[in-house]
C-alpha positions, 0 to 999 in steps of 0.5 A, a space after each residue: 658325786 660327793 658333797 660335804 657340808 664343809 667342802 667342795 662338791 666333787 665328781 668321780 669321773 673316768 678321764 680321757 687319759 686314764 681308764 681309772 676314776 679320779 675326783 674332780 671339783 664340780 666347778 669344772 663342769 656344767 650340766 648337759 643332761 638331767 638324766 640320772 643312771 638307773 643304778 644310782 642311789 643317794 646316801 647321807 651319812 651322820 656327818 652330812 656327806 651326800 653321795 650319789 653313785 651305784 650302791 655297790 660303789 658306796 660299800 665300805 672298802 670298795 674303793 680301797 679294793 678297786 685301787 688295790 686291783 682286787 678282781 671282785 671290786 674291779 669287776 663290780 666297777 666295770 659292771 656298774 660302769 656298763 650300766 651307766 654308759 648304756 643308759 646315757 
């Protein structure tokens, strides 16, 4: 989840037709559970951007490496994804 002071709230989700995550506007969704996965953290940067995700996904350069198919980042994504899925 990413929220910026001057923009929409976006969720990063894996869709039905692709196994890779994409960003979606929060207005497309409603809450069905109040549970937060145990591996999630909250960060707020100097410009007021709030992010809620596994801490390893919030590391600088992580998403670039993931979408470049770097093995370490792909494995990190899958490990954190498993934790999220097992906790739901």
